[in-house]
N, C-alpha and C positions, 0 to 999 in steps of 0.2 A: 283713716279708718280701714280702707282696703288693704293698704300695705301692712298695717299692724296685724290685721287678721291673717294675712299670708305668713307673717313672721310667727305668729302664735301657732299656726298650723304646721310649722316646721319646714316651710318652703325654703330651699337653699339656692334656687335659681329660677329666674323668669325668662320666658322666651317671647319676644314680641316686636312689633313694628309700630312706630308712633303715627299719629295723625291728630287733626284738630279736635275730634270729639273725645280723645283719650288723654290729651295733654295734661289736664289736672292730675290724673293718676301717675303719669310719667314723671311729673314734677315732684310728686310725693315720693316716688321711688328714689329720685335723686336726693331729696332732703334727708330721707331715712338713711341712705348709705353715707351721706356726708356726716351726719350725726354719729353713725356707728364708727366711721373711720376716725373721727376726732376722739372718740372714746376708746379707740383701739380694739373694737369689738368686731365680730364677724359680720360681713355685709351680705346683701342679697343681690348679686349681680344680675343685670338685665342684658341678655344676649340678643343682639339684633340680627335677624336673618336677611336674606335677599328678598324674601316673599313671605307673606303671612302663612301660606301653606307650609313653608319650611318651618316656621315657628311652631305650628301645630304638631308637626312630626317630630320636632326636637323635644317638645313636651312629652310626646308619646314615647320616644326613645328613652327619655329620663325615667318615665313611669315604668316602662317595661323592664328596664335594667335594674330598677330598685324596688318596685312594688309600692312606691310612694306616689302621691298625686302630683302630676306634672301641671305646670301653669303656663297659659298662653295669654298674652295681654295685647289686644289689637284695637284699632280704631273702628269707626262705624262704616256702614256701606260696604265698599269693596274690601276693606280690611276684614270685616266680619264674614262676608261671603267667601273670601279666599280660605277660610278655615272650615268650610262645610266638609270638604273631603277628609281632612284628618279627624274631624269630629265623627263622621260616619265610620271611618276606619277604626277608631277607638271603640265605638259602639259595637261594631261587628266582632271585634276581638276581645271585648271586655277589658278595656284598658282605662284606668281612672285618670282623667285630666279635668281641669277646670279652665274654661275659656271665658275671660272677662273682656267684653266688647264695650267700646264707647258707643253711644247713641246720641242722636240729635237731642236738643233740649226737649223736655216733656211737652211743652206747648206746641212744638213743631212736629211731633210724631203724627204721621198720617197726612202730611201736607206735601209730600215729595220734596222735602227740604234737601239741601245739598248734602251728599253722601249719606242719605237715609236709605236703609233697607229694612224690610219687615223681618227682623231677626227672629222673633218668637215664632212666627209662622214657618219660616224656613227651617229653623233648628229643631222645632218640636217633632219633625218627622225623622230626625237622624240622631238626636241626643237622648241620653237617659232622662234628662230633665232640663227645662229652660226656665229661667227667672227673668222677668222684666221689672226692674226696681223703679217704681214711680214714687214711693214714699221714702224719703231719705232716712227717716228714723228706723226703717227696716233694713237698711243696707248692711249693717254689721252682722245682724242675725242671718240675713240672706246668704252672705258669703260663708259663714260657718256651716250653714245647712247644705250649701253646695258641696263643700268638702265631705260632709257626712254622707251625702247621697252618692258621690263619686266613688268612695272607697268601700262602702258597705255592701253586703249582699253580693249580687253579681256586679262587679265593678263596671264603671262606664263613664262617658263624658258628660259634664254638666256645664251649661252655658249661662252666664250672668250678663244680661244686657243692661248697661248703666248709662242713663241719659247724662249729658254734660252738666246740666244744672244740679243734678243729684250729686255728682262728683264734687261740685263747687260748694255744696252746702256745708255749714259748720255746725257741730253739735257736740254733745257730750259722749265720749267713748265709754261704752258700758263695760267692755272687757269680758263679756260672757253673754250667753243667750243664743237660742236658735229659733227658727220659725216653727209654728205648730204644723207638723205634717203627720197627723195621727194614723192615717192609713198606711203610709210607708213604714213608720216605726212599728206599727202593730205587726206587719209582715216580718220585719227584722226580728222582733221579739219572738215571733212564732218559729222562725228559723233557728234562733239561738236555743230554743227550747226543744228542738228536734234531736233528742239523744237516741242513739241506736240502742234499742233494748236487747236484753238477752234473748227474748223470744224471736226478734228479727234475726239476730246472729245465728240462733239455732237453725232457722229456716235456710239461711245462707249456707251454713256449713253442711246441712243435709244435701244440698245440691252439689257442693264442692266435693263431698265424700263420694258421691256417685259418679264423679267425672274422672276420666283418665287423661283428658287433654285440655286442662284449663288454660285460659289466656286472658291477660289483662290488656285492655284497650284504653290507653290513657290520653286525655286531651288537654287542651290549654287550661281548662278549669283547675287542674291539679296545681299548676304553677300559680295561677291567680289566687288560689286558696292558701298558698304557702304549705301545700300538702306533699311536696316532693319527697321529703325525708320520711314521712309516714308511709308513703307508697313504697319507697325502697325497702323499709323495714318489713312491710307486709309481704312483698314479693320474695324477698330473700329468705324470710322465715319459713315460707312454705314451698319455695322452689317454683314459683309460678312465673312463666316467661311473660315479657312485656313488649307490646308494640305501641307506638305513639303516633298521634296525628302530627301534621306539620306544626301546629301551635303547641303541641305537647312535647316537642323535642327539648331535651334537657330535664324533663320531669323524672327521668330515670337515666342513670349514667350509661351512655352509649357504649362504654368500654366493658361494662359488666357482661359476663357470660350469658345471663338470662335476657339481655337486651336483643330484641329482633329489629330494632331501629324503626323506621317510619313505614307505615302502611298507606294504601290509597292509590290515587291515580298515578303518581310517580314513586310510590313506595317501593321498597326492596321486594324483589320477587319472593324471597323466602318469607318475608313478613306477610305478604298477601296470601301465600299458600298456607301459612300457619293459620290464618284467619279461616280459610276454607276447611281446614282439618280439625279445628278445635271443637270440643263438645260442650264446653261451658265458657261463654264469653262474659267477662267482667268489665263493663264500661265505667270508667271513672273520670268525671269532669269532661266528657266527650258528648257530642250531639248527633252522631250518625249523619253528618252532612253529605252532600252529593259527591264530593271529592273522595269520600271514603266509602259510602254506601249508595252508589249510583242506582243500583237495583236493590232496594231494601229487602224484598222477599228472598233474594238469593245471596244476601250478605250473611256470612257465617251460617250458611244453610245447614251444616251438619251439627250445629250447636243445639243440644237438646234443651238447654236452659240459657237464659241471658239475664244478668244482673246489671243494675244501673244505679250508680251514686252520683248525685249532682246537687248543686245549690239552688238550681232553678227548676221548680216543679213543672214549668211549661215544657221542659225538654223530655220529661218522662213520657214514653209512648207516643211522642210526636211523629217520629219517622218509623221506628221499629218497635214492635210490641216486646215487652220484657216480662219476665216471670217473677222478679224480685226487684224492689227499688227502695232507695232511701234518699230523702231530700233533707239536706242539712250540711253542716260544716264537714268538708271532706277529711281533714286531718283527724278530727275527733272520731269520725266514723270508721276510718281505716284502723286507727289504734284500738278502737273498741272491738273490731273484728279480730285483730291480731291477739288482743288479750283473751278473748273468748276461746279462740282456736288453741292457744297455748294452754290455757287452763283446762280445756277439754282433752288435752293430750293428742291433738291432731298432728300426726306425723306422716304425711302422704309420701308415697313412692312413685315419682313420675319418671323413673329411669327410662322406660321405653319411649315416653313422650319426648324427653330431652334428647334421646338418641335420634329420633325422627327429625327433630329440629336441627340437630347438628348436621344431619345429612342434607337437609334443605339449605342450610347456610353454606355448606361446602359446595354443593352442586349448583346452586343458583346464586352464587356470589356476585356482587357488583363487579363489572369488568368493562373494558373498552379496548380499542385498537392500540395496544401498547407499542407496536412496531411502526406505527405511522410516522412519516417524516414531518407531518404537520403538528402544531402544538394542540394537543387535546386538552380541553378544559378540566377534565377530571384529573389529569396529571398535575395541572397547576394547583388545583385545590388540595390534592394529596400533599403537595409540597408545603402549602400554607398550613395544612393541618399538622404536618410533621413539626413545624416550629411552634404552632399554637398549643399543641398537646391537650386539646379539649378544654383549655382554661381561658381562651380569649373570648371577648364579646364579638360575635359575628352578626352584622346587619346585612340585609340584601335589598335590592329592588324586587321587581317581579318579572319572572320569565324563566328561561332555561337556566341562567346562572343561579337563580334562587333554588331550583330543584337540585342542581349539582351540588351546591353548598350543603343542602339538607341531607343529601345522600352520602357525601364524602367527608364531611367534617364531624369530628367528635365533640360531644358536649358532656362534661362530667358533672355539671350542676345546672340548676335552673337559672333563668334570666341571662343566659349567655347568647341565646338565639333570638334575634329580633327580626321579624319579617311580617309583612302585611298578608295575613292569611285569608280571611273571609272576603274582604274587599278586593284584594289583589291589586293594590295601588302602586303603579309604577311611579318612581320618584321618591319612594319611601326611604330607601337605604341610606343615602348620604345624610339628610337631616336627622334621621333616627340615630345614626352613628355619632353625630355631634352631641345630641342630647345625652346619649349613653356615656360618651367620654367626659362630658362635664360632670355627670353624676359619679363617674368612677375615674378620676384623673390618673390613677396609678395603674390602671388596667390597659392591656393591649386591646384596642378596638379596631376592627377591620371591616370596611364596607366592601363586600364582594358584589359588584354591580354589573349591569349590562349596558351596552352602548345606547340602547333606546330608553332604558329606565333612567339613567343618570341625566339624560337630556332634560327630563321633566323638571328637575330642580338643580340644574348644573350651576346656578348662581351661588349655591351654598358652598362651592369650592372656596369662594372668597371668605365666607364665614369661618371656615377651618383655619385659614391663615390669619385672618383678622385677630383671632383669639389664640393663635399659635397652639392649636390643639394637635396632639400627635396621632391623629386619625390616619390610618393606612387605607388608601382607596385603590381597589383593583377593578378595572373595567375589562370584562371579557367581551371582546368586539367581534361579532360575527354578523352584524346587521339584522336586527329584528328576528333573531333566531327562533324563538318560540312560535311566532306568527308563521314563519316559513315552514317550520316542522308540521304544523297543522295543515297548512296549504298543500304540502307534499303528501300528507297522509289522507286527507279528507276532500281536497279540492283539486285532485288530479295534477298537482304541481303548478297550478296557476298562481304566480307570485303577485297578486294584486297589491300594489302600494307597498311592497316590501323589498324593492330592488335596492340593494345597498349602494349601487353606483350613483344613486341620487344624493347620497350623503357626502358632504364635503368637510365635515367637522374634523379638525385636528385637535384631538383631546389633550395631547401632550402640550401643545402650544397654549391651549386654554388654561391648563393647570399652571403652566409657567407664568402666564399673564396674571393669574390670580395669586401668585406668590409662592408656589410650591418650589422649593429648592431641589428636591428630588422628584423628577418627573421624567419617566422614560417609557419608550415603546419596546415591548418584548415581542420579537417576531422570529426568533430562532429557538428551536426546541432545546439545543444544548445549553442555552443561556438560562433556562428556567430555574434550576436550583440556585445559581448565583444571584439572579435578580430578585427572587423571592427572599433570599437571605438578606440582601441589601435593603429591601423594602422594610422588612420586619425590624432590622437593627438600626435603621435611620432614626436619629434623634429629632423628632418633630414631624410635621405633616409630610406624607410621602404618597406618590401617585404612580401607578403603573397601568398602561394600556396593553392588553395582551391580544395579539392578533391570532385568534384560535381558528381551528378547522371550521370553515363556513358551513360544512354539512354535519357537524357534530349534532347528535340528537340526545334528547332526554329519554332514557329507557331505564327501567320498564315504563310502560304507559298503558293505562286502562282507558280506552276511548270512552267518550260520553255515552251514557246509557248502556255500558257493557259491564260484564262481571269480571271477577278476578280470573276465571277460567279462560276468558278471552284476552288476557293480558298480552301485549306486544312486548317482547323482551329484547328485540334488536338482534344484531349479529354476534354479540360477544357475551350475552347473558343467556344461559341455558333455560329453555322453556320446559315446563313439565311434560308437554306433549312430545318433546324430543328425547327425553332421557328416562332411564329407569333408575330410580333411587334405591340404593342398597343401604340398609340400616347398619350403622357402624357398631363395632363392638364397644364395651365399656371404656377401653383405653382411648378411643377416638372421640368420645363424647365431650361436650363442653362442661 
């Protein structure tokens, strides 16, 4: 029943690790695939990681790269608790997965039986919803309901805890039906009915007409809602520039002239200055989180009006008061606004604003020490980007490498940028890349990782080679770089527990031991173009460890509790305090 529901829901891959309490379901997967193979039909492969956390992040990578629900299948006790981190990670970033956990038999629940854990109590705090199935007759309907909840509204993870005796039960497969969840469905129906009216559109355009410097602030909700195309149409139709959050990267083509790339703590200086200068901020699928609006009262302080479109009513006015809002499906709302504006003949002239932004982009461009004899991480990522051309799937761990990839890689469409945003989970990059590669076997998938992040789930290197996945892994090694950067800036250079001399890991030997036929260490600047080309062109799994400048920093940086006006730009990016911007003529504008 479990496996048939997965098939009915369109699941094309399962990620999980077996154990006693989930063996009946694992056996069912085996039998299902055996029958499909005999019939010459498509199977539902089950990919086994090194650790259940890896399985959770593989399911998340699958979901983030496709928009479909990822599935993780694990055993009871430690198997289930090892998925707590990916479940919370998916909840924080609104990623739809279903985690199916084995549980001890119903009669043993609460007795501290072998490999028992109170999964409902643990997961209820971190998941969108949790089900404990004690009535086997409700198992089939429960699983369908889990998928419904995971994918609808604001997406998120749903956990289904299934005792072993429930898995072993035999009964009639109904083939349809869901649980009664009237409150949830009523909210979904209300959301679906939230059509942006002509009156609302009129109020929005009254504010837009009075603005000279409008700016769109797009978040991950745009991608989750499948609204990237609608956002692009709206922005291009009226010439409104776009900044994105870390999670919103790819919601608007970064190679477009109107793109100002990422804003926030490590956003581009020109993006943050544009936020400071705008007079009308249009937030779409974004939540004014602390990495973007650390001081809410001073965020977009010159904006006379703020508009906010989101699927989640709880986000409206939660952090920043707004003057206009709409709760509902983003794509529909954006297209309604576009249609209204076009029918009303709205043809704004933002020539001066575009000129100002062109000056910001030129004067405060991303830059680094290009003359350094040491390998600069930015240079490595620029080379990767030259080959990827904004069309590869890039996953990352968490740290400096994550921010450098966000700053220096292009993304021409959504679901190409996979990173742990809100939770900031180290160890995310490699298993997420595996899930994304399985979901997109023909695409180039690159894990840009850090030496500390990849350690967290380094066992998944073997998973890559076990299934002969052509994932490209790049480890930028500078020894706990982000921690050291903070220690240098805010703790007077005291490198507490971040001394790289303590680390003895030979990443290349580890990759070779796990079966990587291409595994090299890059430690000479002149070899960067050649090695990057070899990595990308290698047929199959490939691994490169890059010994980067140990003092390379992530700039710009807005310190905790500081405003964009206090942004640290480093030695190679001009600060607004240091330069006088001259507005270019029309020929120089983007």
